[in-house]
N, C-alpha and C positions, 0 to 999 in steps of 0.2 A: 505496499500500500504508500502509495506517496505519502511523506512527511506532513506535507500544508496538509492536505484534504484529511490526516491524522487529527493533528493538531485545530483544524477548523473543525471536525466533528466535536472532538470533547468540547473546544466550545460552546460551541452550542448545546450540548448536553449539559455544562454545566450555567448555565445561561436561564436552562429549561427549568432547572431540580430549583435555581436561586427562585423562579417564578410559581414556582406550585411552592415551595415552603414559604414564601411571602401569600400567597393567596391563602394557603390553608390557616396559615398564622389570623391573617386579617379574616380569614371564618370565624373563630373561636374569641376575636375580640367583635 
């Protein structure tokens, strides 16, 4: 796999995870 592609994929996954966590915290409050 291309290194740049892997880095981009990881960045996307981390960003989505942060959005999900932020949404979950907002839902609790």
